[in-house]
LUMTIMAR-422686 format. One record per residue (C-alpha): x, y, z negated. Coordinates in pm, 1 decimal. Each point is the difference from the previous one (the first is absolute). Last residue first. Example, Ala and Ser with C-alpha at 12.3 -4.5 7.8 and 13.67 -1.06 7.14 Angstrom:
2
[[1367.0 -106.0 -714.0]]
[[-137.0 -344.0 -66.0]]
//
This chain:
578
[[20208.5 -10503.7 -8679.5]]
[[-338.7 -147.8 77.2]]
[[-244.3 0.1 -289.9]]
[[-136.3 -321.9 -146.4]]
[[-234.2 -91.7 -286.5]]
[[-186.0 333.5 -23.1]]
[[-310.2 -40.7 -213.8]]
[[-341.5 48.8 163.0]]
[[-108.6 -348.6 -102.7]]
[[292.4 -126.2 209.3]]
[[179.9 259.1 214.5]]
[[264.2 -32.4 271.5]]
[[186.9 293.0 151.8]]
[[213.4 74.8 305.7]]
[[-39.2 -318.9 202.1]]
[[176.2 -12.1 335.8]]
[[-118.1 -0.2 360.5]]
[[264.5 -104.0 253.2]]
[[-202.9 -307.3 94.0]]
[[-284.5 210.8 135.6]]
[[223.5 166.1 262.0]]
[[-95.6 -214.8 302.2]]
[[-367.1 68.9 -69.9]]
[[57.1 364.4 83.8]]
[[-77.4 259.4 -265.8]]
[[-312.7 149.8 -157.2]]
[[-137.2 -329.1 -133.7]]
[[337.7 -55.9 -169.9]]
[[-65.0 299.5 -228.0]]
[[335.3 72.9 -161.0]]
[[211.7 -70.6 -307.3]]
[[-260.9 -234.7 -143.0]]
[[-192.9 46.6 -324.8]]
[[-137.6 -311.2 -170.9]]
[[-294.2 -40.1 -234.7]]
[[-139.2 -218.3 -277.9]]
[[-241.1 247.4 -160.7]]
[[-238.7 -269.1 -121.2]]
[[-339.8 19.2 164.9]]
[[-285.0 217.6 -119.0]]
[[-7.6 235.2 297.7]]
[[146.9 -162.4 306.5]]
[[349.8 -28.4 146.7]]
[[4.0 -364.0 105.0]]
[[156.8 -328.4 -106.2]]
[[-82.4 12.7 -370.4]]
[[-289.3 -34.2 -249.2]]
[[-274.7 -199.5 172.8]]
[[254.3 -145.4 245.2]]
[[193.7 -170.0 -278.7]]
[[-95.0 -360.1 74.1]]
[[359.8 -60.6 119.1]]
[[-118.2 -86.7 351.1]]
[[-210.5 318.0 -0.6]]
[[293.9 213.3 -109.0]]
[[201.2 -167.8 275.4]]
[[-241.1 121.0 265.5]]
[[-60.9 344.7 -151.9]]
[[370.7 85.1 -4.0]]
[[252.4 -189.4 215.2]]
[[-269.3 -119.1 243.4]]
[[-142.1 353.0 13.8]]
[[337.8 131.4 114.8]]
[[-1.0 -240.4 295.6]]
[[-358.7 87.5 90.1]]
[[72.1 372.2 -5.0]]
[[312.6 -38.2 211.3]]
[[-168.3 -197.7 276.6]]
[[85.0 -367.3 17.1]]
[[202.0 -168.1 274.1]]
[[-83.9 -355.7 101.8]]
[[-48.9 79.1 368.3]]
[[362.6 112.7 21.8]]
[[121.9 -351.1 -82.3]]
[[363.5 46.8 -99.8]]
[[118.0 331.4 144.1]]
[[360.3 60.0 106.2]]
[[151.7 296.1 -186.2]]
[[335.4 -163.0 -67.5]]
[[0.1 -364.0 98.5]]
[[181.0 -168.5 -282.2]]
[[198.4 223.0 -229.4]]
[[62.1 373.3 25.6]]
[[-312.3 115.1 -179.4]]
[[4.4 -275.0 -256.2]]
[[-287.2 -239.3 -53.3]]
[[264.6 -200.9 -184.5]]
[[-148.0 -346.5 -13.4]]
[[-76.8 -163.3 -336.8]]
[[-360.8 -111.7 8.4]]
[[-47.2 218.1 307.8]]
[[209.2 307.9 -66.3]]
[[248.4 74.7 -272.9]]
[[129.5 255.9 -244.4]]
[[-91.9 310.7 192.6]]
[[57.2 345.9 -143.7]]
[[75.3 185.8 318.4]]
[[33.5 -178.6 330.1]]
[[316.9 56.2 191.5]]
[[43.4 131.4 354.2]]
[[210.5 303.8 -88.1]]
[[-306.8 217.2 -22.4]]
[[-297.3 -212.3 -93.4]]
[[-198.6 -277.1 167.0]]
[[-275.7 -173.7 -189.2]]
[[-61.4 -358.5 112.5]]
[[-276.7 -64.9 250.4]]
[[-365.6 -94.1 -31.4]]
[[-76.4 375.3 4.1]]
[[-284.7 35.8 -250.4]]
[[67.5 -303.7 -218.3]]
[[374.7 58.4 41.3]]
[[-23.7 356.2 -132.7]]
[[-234.7 -104.9 -279.3]]
[[259.6 -249.4 -120.2]]
[[268.3 268.9 9.6]]
[[-238.1 232.7 -183.3]]
[[-56.4 -257.3 -272.8]]
[[366.5 -35.7 -94.2]]
[[-14.0 -330.3 -190.7]]
[[306.6 -122.2 191.1]]
[[3.2 -361.5 108.1]]
[[28.0 -338.5 -169.3]]
[[43.5 183.7 -330.8]]
[[-274.2 113.4 58.8]]
[[-289.1 -195.8 154.9]]
[[-107.2 330.2 160.9]]
[[-373.0 44.6 -36.0]]
[[-320.4 67.9 185.9]]
[[-373.2 -58.1 -29.2]]
[[-244.8 -36.5 285.7]]
[[-366.1 -103.9 0.8]]
[[-92.3 -177.0 321.8]]
[[-246.3 172.7 231.9]]
[[104.9 -171.8 321.5]]
[[165.3 320.4 119.2]]
[[218.0 6.3 -311.3]]
[[105.2 -362.9 44.5]]
[[83.1 57.8 365.6]]
[[206.5 305.8 -87.7]]
[[188.8 -183.6 -272.2]]
[[85.5 -303.7 211.9]]
[[338.1 -66.2 -168.6]]
[[126.5 -246.5 260.3]]
[[-237.5 -149.7 252.6]]
[[209.0 109.3 299.3]]
[[290.2 -206.2 -130.3]]
[[-234.5 -296.5 20.8]]
[[-34.1 29.1 376.9]]
[[361.2 99.4 76.1]]
[[172.7 -279.0 -189.4]]
[[20.7 -55.7 -373.9]]
[[363.0 -112.8 -4.6]]
[[135.9 275.4 225.6]]
[[-212.5 260.1 -186.1]]
[[129.5 -83.9 -348.1]]
[[376.0 -18.9 -57.2]]
[[147.7 231.4 264.5]]
[[-264.6 264.1 70.0]]
[[-175.9 4.6 -335.8]]
[[317.5 -31.1 -204.8]]
[[171.5 256.5 217.7]]
[[-274.1 263.7 -16.3]]
[[-318.1 48.7 202.1]]
[[-295.6 110.5 -206.3]]
[[-277.4 -127.7 -223.5]]
[[210.5 -59.4 -312.6]]
[[-61.5 344.1 -149.3]]
[[-375.8 -63.4 2.8]]
[[-15.2 -247.3 -290.5]]
[[-373.2 -60.7 28.1]]
[[-251.0 -147.1 -246.2]]
[[-299.7 -88.8 219.3]]
[[-296.8 -15.4 -237.1]]
[[-238.1 -295.6 4.6]]
[[-372.5 80.7 9.5]]
[[-72.1 -329.9 174.0]]
[[-151.8 143.2 317.8]]
[[239.6 293.6 -4.5]]
[[307.0 -222.9 -17.2]]
[[-153.6 -256.4 237.0]]
[[16.5 243.6 291.4]]
[[380.2 -46.7 31.0]]
[[-5.6 -380.6 -23.1]]
[[-67.9 -71.9 367.2]]
[[288.9 228.9 94.2]]
[[245.7 -231.2 -182.3]]
[[186.6 205.7 -259.1]]
[[380.2 11.7 -8.8]]
[[176.3 228.6 -245.7]]
[[-291.5 16.5 -239.3]]
[[207.5 128.1 -295.7]]
[[-256.3 -21.1 -282.5]]
[[-347.9 -151.1 -2.5]]
[[-255.7 146.1 -240.6]]
[[-277.8 -119.0 -228.3]]
[[-236.1 271.9 -119.1]]
[[-153.7 -165.3 -307.7]]
[[-348.6 128.2 78.6]]
[[-182.3 -321.1 -90.5]]
[[-154.8 -77.3 340.2]]
[[-146.0 -350.1 -18.0]]
[[162.6 -270.1 -208.4]]
[[25.0 -315.3 212.5]]
[[-31.7 143.9 350.3]]
[[197.5 309.2 -93.6]]
[[278.3 -215.0 -145.4]]
[[2.8 -213.1 314.6]]
[[31.2 309.9 217.4]]
[[286.6 127.4 -213.3]]
[[174.7 -335.4 46.7]]
[[-54.3 7.0 376.9]]
[[139.9 353.1 8.5]]
[[310.6 -114.2 -184.1]]
[[48.9 -303.2 224.6]]
[[-44.2 217.4 309.6]]
[[262.1 246.1 -120.9]]
[[237.0 -285.0 -86.7]]
[[-46.4 -147.8 347.5]]
[[62.8 340.3 160.8]]
[[326.3 48.4 -188.6]]
[[49.4 255.8 -278.9]]
[[-253.1 -75.4 -270.3]]
[[106.7 95.8 -352.0]]
[[-343.9 -4.2 -157.4]]
[[-128.6 221.0 -282.2]]
[[-300.7 -170.2 -156.5]]
[[-225.9 214.6 -218.9]]
[[-105.1 -176.3 -315.5]]
[[-353.3 -5.8 -135.2]]
[[-4.9 -359.1 -128.3]]
[[-217.1 -103.3 295.7]]
[[262.7 147.4 233.2]]
[[276.4 -198.6 -165.7]]
[[-210.2 -315.7 30.2]]
[[-79.1 66.3 365.2]]
[[363.7 82.1 76.6]]
[[118.4 -332.5 -141.0]]
[[-267.5 -193.8 182.6]]
[[77.8 169.1 330.2]]
[[371.9 -62.8 -44.1]]
[[-25.2 -375.0 -58.6]]
[[-6.6 -115.4 363.2]]
[[233.6 284.6 95.4]]
[[266.6 -145.8 -236.4]]
[[193.5 297.1 -135.5]]
[[347.6 79.7 134.1]]
[[-109.6 -71.1 356.9]]
[[319.4 4.0 203.0]]
[[99.8 90.7 353.7]]
[[-99.9 -122.9 345.8]]
[[287.2 -227.0 98.0]]
[[-8.5 -191.1 330.7]]
[[258.8 236.0 143.6]]
[[-212.3 71.9 305.4]]
[[210.7 128.6 286.2]]
[[136.8 352.6 44.7]]
[[362.4 -108.4 23.0]]
[[90.3 120.0 -349.2]]
[[-290.7 -194.7 -144.9]]
[[-363.6 105.0 -3.4]]
[[-206.7 -13.0 -314.9]]
[[-276.6 -255.3 -17.5]]
[[-369.8 93.4 28.4]]
[[-245.0 102.1 -272.9]]
[[285.7 160.5 -190.3]]
[[94.8 -13.1 -368.5]]
[[291.0 235.0 -68.5]]
[[302.9 -220.0 -75.3]]
[[178.1 64.5 330.0]]
[[294.9 182.1 -159.6]]
[[-90.3 332.2 159.6]]
[[-374.0 -69.1 -10.6]]
[[-35.3 17.0 -375.8]]
[[-131.5 -237.6 -267.2]]
[[-345.0 -143.7 -61.9]]
[[-305.4 0.5 -226.2]]
[[123.6 209.2 -291.3]]
[[-295.5 32.5 -237.9]]
[[-9.1 306.9 -223.6]]
[[-273.7 14.4 -263.9]]
[[-172.1 327.1 -86.9]]
[[-171.2 127.6 -314.7]]
[[320.6 83.8 -182.1]]
[[-48.9 355.7 -123.4]]
[[236.4 284.1 -81.1]]
[[-47.0 379.3 6.1]]
[[-350.7 -49.3 137.6]]
[[-144.6 290.5 -197.2]]
[[-241.6 -219.0 -195.1]]
[[199.9 33.0 -321.5]]
[[193.5 -322.8 36.9]]
[[144.7 -211.4 -279.7]]
[[-297.6 -232.3 -43.5]]
[[-45.0 -22.7 377.3]]
[[363.4 -104.4 35.3]]
[[-44.8 -284.6 -248.3]]
[[-316.7 -114.8 175.4]]
[[173.5 -19.2 337.9]]
[[289.3 -186.1 -161.3]]
[[-227.5 -262.3 -151.1]]
[[-199.0 -43.5 319.4]]
[[315.3 -60.3 203.9]]
[[120.4 -259.5 -252.7]]
[[-339.9 -171.3 5.8]]
[[17.9 -14.5 383.0]]
[[339.1 -169.2 32.1]]
[[-152.0 -350.3 -34.3]]
[[-161.6 88.7 331.3]]
[[300.5 -119.9 195.6]]
[[377.2 -19.9 -22.6]]
[[303.9 -17.8 229.3]]
[[-110.2 322.3 166.4]]
[[35.7 186.6 -327.5]]
[[-256.3 275.3 44.1]]
[[157.5 329.6 -109.8]]
[[-228.4 242.2 -180.1]]
[[-71.4 305.6 214.3]]
[[51.6 298.8 -229.0]]
[[-208.9 309.0 53.8]]
[[198.2 308.8 -87.8]]
[[-94.1 361.0 -62.9]]
[[320.6 201.0 -38.3]]
[[139.0 180.9 -303.6]]
[[104.2 -311.8 -187.3]]
[[212.5 153.6 -278.4]]
[[-300.9 20.9 -231.2]]
[[125.2 -243.5 -264.3]]
[[-273.2 -259.1 54.1]]
[[-7.3 15.0 379.6]]
[[379.3 -17.7 10.3]]
[[1.1 -308.0 -223.8]]
[[-269.8 -168.9 208.6]]
[[183.1 77.9 322.4]]
[[329.1 -136.9 -130.7]]
[[-170.2 -308.0 -141.7]]
[[-161.2 -84.8 331.6]]
[[327.6 18.8 192.3]]
[[72.2 -370.4 -44.8]]
[[362.7 -49.2 92.8]]
[[256.1 33.8 278.1]]
[[-252.6 -86.2 271.6]]
[[-318.5 -203.3 -31.1]]
[[-127.0 -292.4 -207.4]]
[[-67.0 185.0 -327.2]]
[[-257.7 240.6 140.6]]
[[-73.4 329.3 168.2]]
[[67.1 -11.2 371.5]]
[[-170.4 242.5 241.6]]
[[7.4 306.0 -222.6]]
[[-298.1 200.7 120.3]]
[[70.4 370.8 1.7]]
[[-68.0 341.0 -140.9]]
[[136.9 355.8 3.2]]
[[224.4 -22.0 305.0]]
[[125.2 336.8 124.1]]
[[334.6 -130.4 120.9]]
[[187.4 123.2 -307.1]]
[[-271.4 -168.1 -207.7]]
[[108.7 -332.3 150.7]]
[[360.5 61.5 -103.3]]
[[-100.1 95.0 -353.6]]
[[-216.5 -312.1 -28.2]]
[[281.0 -225.6 119.4]]
[[242.9 140.0 -256.0]]
[[-260.5 -28.2 -277.8]]
[[-82.5 -354.7 103.8]]
[[366.3 -97.9 14.2]]
[[48.9 139.8 -349.1]]
[[-281.2 -223.8 -122.4]]
[[139.8 -297.3 189.6]]
[[344.5 51.1 -151.1]]
[[-153.7 41.3 -345.9]]
[[-196.9 -323.5 30.1]]
[[318.4 -179.1 102.2]]
[[55.6 -118.3 355.0]]
[[-9.7 -375.4 34.3]]
[[333.8 -180.6 7.1]]
[[61.5 -139.4 350.1]]
[[-22.4 -379.6 15.7]]
[[-355.6 -12.8 138.3]]
[[120.1 238.2 271.2]]
[[219.8 -263.8 161.1]]
[[-240.5 -282.2 89.9]]
[[-271.2 266.8 15.9]]
[[161.7 131.4 317.4]]
[[-111.2 -318.9 175.6]]
[[-357.8 123.5 -36.5]]
[[47.9 263.3 272.8]]
[[325.6 -38.3 194.6]]
[[338.4 -63.8 -159.2]]
[[312.9 133.5 171.8]]
[[318.1 -120.7 -172.6]]
[[120.2 -192.1 304.0]]
[[-90.0 -339.5 -143.5]]
[[232.4 -273.8 135.9]]
[[-175.9 -214.7 259.0]]
[[299.4 -44.2 231.7]]
[[-142.4 254.7 247.7]]
[[-28.6 256.7 -283.6]]
[[-328.1 5.9 -188.7]]
[[-297.0 222.6 -80.3]]
[[-199.8 -136.4 -291.3]]
[[-371.2 23.6 77.1]]
[[-315.5 68.8 -195.9]]
[[-345.1 -105.4 -117.2]]
[[40.2 -378.5 2.6]]
[[351.0 23.5 -143.6]]
[[287.7 -73.3 236.6]]
[[200.1 -303.0 -107.1]]
[[330.4 31.1 -188.0]]
[[257.4 -233.0 154.1]]
[[214.8 274.2 148.1]]
[[19.7 147.3 -345.1]]
[[-207.1 221.5 -229.6]]
[[72.1 -73.6 -365.1]]
[[-137.0 338.2 -113.7]]
[[325.0 87.7 -175.4]]
[[195.6 -102.9 311.3]]
[[-223.2 202.5 230.3]]
[[54.5 304.8 -222.0]]
[[376.9 -53.7 7.4]]
[[-5.3 -42.0 377.9]]
[[-162.7 336.9 57.3]]
[[-371.5 61.9 38.1]]
[[-214.2 194.3 246.6]]
[[-370.9 -37.2 -76.8]]
[[-295.2 20.4 240.0]]
[[-364.1 102.0 -17.4]]
[[56.3 310.6 -213.0]]
[[-63.3 228.2 297.0]]
[[313.6 201.7 -56.1]]
[[226.9 -300.9 -42.0]]
[[44.2 -166.6 -335.2]]
[[351.7 0.6 -149.3]]
[[141.9 -279.4 -213.3]]
[[369.0 17.5 -98.2]]
[[150.8 -249.4 -243.3]]
[[333.8 97.8 -154.7]]
[[357.8 -100.7 89.6]]
[[7.3 45.1 378.0]]
[[-119.0 360.5 22.1]]
[[135.1 188.7 302.9]]
[[102.3 -287.0 228.9]]
[[-267.0 -232.9 -134.7]]
[[-267.0 251.7 100.0]]
[[110.6 -0.2 363.2]]
[[44.4 -376.8 -3.5]]
[[-359.4 -58.0 -118.1]]
[[-133.5 76.2 347.7]]
[[-259.3 251.6 118.4]]
[[-314.2 -103.9 194.4]]
[[-197.8 244.9 214.7]]
[[85.1 -182.6 321.3]]
[[336.4 172.5 4.0]]
[[20.7 225.5 -308.8]]
[[-76.0 367.7 -63.1]]
[[-351.4 -45.7 139.2]]
[[-97.3 -194.5 -310.1]]
[[28.7 310.4 -216.3]]
[[143.4 -9.2 -351.5]]
[[-214.2 112.4 -294.7]]
[[153.2 -188.7 -290.2]]
[[58.9 27.6 -371.3]]
[[189.6 -276.3 -176.1]]
[[361.1 -75.6 -92.6]]
[[-22.2 -259.1 -275.9]]
[[187.9 -19.9 -333.1]]
[[29.3 378.5 -15.0]]
[[290.3 85.6 -230.2]]
[[233.9 120.8 275.9]]
[[-249.4 262.7 117.0]]
[[197.5 262.4 193.0]]
[[207.9 -261.4 181.0]]
[[-308.4 -204.3 91.6]]
[[-180.5 312.3 120.3]]
[[292.3 104.5 218.8]]
[[42.9 -343.1 153.4]]
[[-372.8 -28.1 65.9]]
[[-5.1 346.3 157.8]]
[[301.3 -75.4 218.1]]
[[-157.1 -322.0 125.2]]
[[-329.0 176.0 77.3]]
[[178.9 278.1 188.0]]
[[190.6 -255.8 208.0]]
[[-321.9 -183.4 84.0]]
[[-153.9 322.0 125.0]]
[[-302.1 214.1 -91.3]]
[[19.4 151.1 -346.1]]
[[-272.8 199.4 -178.6]]
[[-178.6 -311.4 -125.9]]
[[308.9 -172.9 -140.3]]
[[-65.5 46.8 -373.2]]
[[230.6 -196.3 -228.0]]
[[-186.1 84.3 -323.4]]
[[-196.6 302.4 -130.0]]
[[-181.4 66.4 328.1]]
[[-82.2 -371.7 0.3]]
[[-172.0 39.6 -338.0]]
[[-212.0 280.6 144.9]]
[[-89.7 -200.3 308.2]]
[[-112.3 -298.9 -205.7]]
[[-194.8 236.4 -224.1]]
[[-142.1 187.6 299.0]]
[[-128.4 -299.4 198.5]]
[[-255.9 144.6 243.7]]
[[-322.5 -80.4 180.4]]
[[-290.6 246.7 12.7]]
[[204.4 315.4 -55.3]]
[[-206.0 298.8 -112.2]]
[[64.9 356.5 115.5]]
[[-122.1 286.2 -216.4]]
[[-292.4 188.7 147.8]]
[[125.7 251.2 252.3]]
[[133.0 357.9 6.8]]
[[158.7 117.1 325.0]]
[[233.8 297.6 18.8]]
[[-162.1 321.5 122.1]]
[[165.2 209.0 -273.9]]
[[-110.6 -249.1 -266.9]]
[[-3.0 275.8 -259.5]]
[[-2.7 -177.6 -335.1]]
[[-172.2 184.5 -285.2]]
[[49.4 -112.2 -359.2]]
[[-290.6 135.3 -203.4]]
[[90.6 155.4 -337.3]]
[[-118.4 355.1 78.6]]
[[-308.3 -124.4 183.6]]
[[-76.6 -124.6 348.4]]
[[-346.4 -156.9 24.4]]
[[-154.2 309.1 161.6]]
[[241.3 -46.5 295.8]]
[[-109.5 -358.3 60.7]]
[[-280.3 60.7 250.6]]
[[182.2 297.5 157.1]]
[[283.9 -230.1 104.3]]
[[-233.7 -235.1 180.9]]
[[-143.2 -321.1 -134.7]]
[[62.0 -272.1 -256.2]]
[[-73.2 56.3 -369.0]]
[[33.1 -193.4 -326.2]]
[[257.8 -265.7 86.3]]
[[84.8 -187.0 -318.6]]
[[306.7 0.1 -226.9]]
[[-165.0 223.0 -259.5]]
[[-60.1 270.4 257.9]]
[[97.7 7.0 367.4]]
[[-95.4 244.6 275.2]]
[[41.5 -59.2 374.0]]
[[37.1 239.5 293.5]]
[[12.6 0.6 380.4]]
[[-259.7 -258.6 92.8]]
[[-50.5 -271.6 261.6]]
[[-257.0 -274.1 37.0]]
[[52.8 -367.3 83.5]]
[[-377.3 -47.8 -45.7]]
[[58.1 -294.5 -237.0]]
[[262.1 205.4 -189.6]]
[[356.8 -6.4 133.6]]
[[39.8 350.7 -153.2]]
[[248.0 140.4 248.8]]
[[93.9 327.7 -171.2]]
[[143.2 278.0 215.6]]
[[66.8 195.1 -217.1]]
[[70.8 353.6 -132.0]]
[[-102.0 -76.1 -355.8]]
[[66.7 -271.1 -257.7]]
[[-125.2 62.2 -352.4]]
[[107.2 -155.9 -329.0]]
[[-135.0 24.5 -353.7]]
[[-326.3 146.6 119.5]]
[[-180.8 278.6 -182.5]]
[[-309.1 13.2 -218.7]]
[[108.8 -281.5 -230.7]]
[[318.0 181.2 -105.2]]
[[180.1 -273.7 -193.0]]
[[49.2 54.9 -368.9]]
[[339.3 135.2 -118.9]]
//
């Protein structure tokens, strides 16, 4: 039967609708035809567009928004973890041990026990020991990354296979934790994890493909219709996820719009550029212009994380007594070469996606962007800095001046055990006050985007929005936080953990509209999809999300309880809450 061209395919009535258009206007009704938004206005504006075959959704005062977009996420890695020994929903050492034992028993044919998602706060000093794994799985190698992916917990069998002994030196970009006699504990920080992971069989193409589909479904359940995958390439994670995305784009199973950030091997240099160009061209040949999959970004990891003192800081960390430790973190890419690398990537039309967590890493990234601008002029590549845990106040105005986007992970900006026990004491009061300066960045005119870093922490957008607005963890009946899988690069951000409702930097709060815009229009801009997504406007793709309430109408303290009812891509329903 031919489509009725006089009537809409889909109509939403009974708003509110927060359009997130440049005027931040409101509406009550939206019409969709052929996958595009064809009308935005009041109910009477769309009533003539309702025909006998039009699907009509009564919002009943529940909020309709443009589909959320995650600016920094690892859905294939997360999806494969969901299908292996997944520890994200557990909290204690005993629970982790039981889960490993259960998974090993249920999967006797698995040569390696992999998965991960354990929380540093479950162990003294954030470092587990091999003995716990040896007790439940002594005969097969076990290798489990923590929630932030910056540390690996291995058993004795895995250390044996990797040849790691008391005499093994620390790699330049990592650290082997050791017992007092020098014996490795089984905790491998940063690049030291590679000593073990290089021996793990890579995931098969089918496993990665299934992981992508699992990750995509989970993201859709949180209203996410597009994202930037922060690590696409052969030198990251369980395998190169590029093939999974390309296959899904070709067969139509990729229902999201994805920009892949190609992984910069920090051991290499500009000899990687031809490979990046080849993949970008291959994606462009497959694409239809809808942004379903492109690879025009390059991810450069500049430093580690604050909890294990590998985030690059301008001044040394403090020790347990509050004195200078003499250690100020790691630069994973030589700052002297970084500006040249970024300039060449920029000249080739690539966007650079920086992992920049410590204030020295942030400054190095901004310096590199400045050098690229000086050499190439403004090329519109929309470089962005992710994480931004500690930003020196002098660098805050540089984001606007350089056109660099602040890519926030808002869920981490609150008090929780990892923040209170493993971070603040070692940063000190002054630098702790520079953490996650979202409000300062917004007031300075910086462009904001937002993401989750899932599987590091939950991709639940409304939990992230809650923390951005309140700067405290969501509190629910019973004292537990709903849906969380981690806080700051692996912390819990749980309602009953840490410091309850205590606020972390009240002056850095965002208003609700600004926080939602970062997850919609802001990330759409970063992904070069702002002309066709990111707001509810006529002509744009009907990528939409329906919430179970209007969070603007309730107290700020209740934002985190908001759930997603429906998610649409191109006007097609890709998730409906049960």
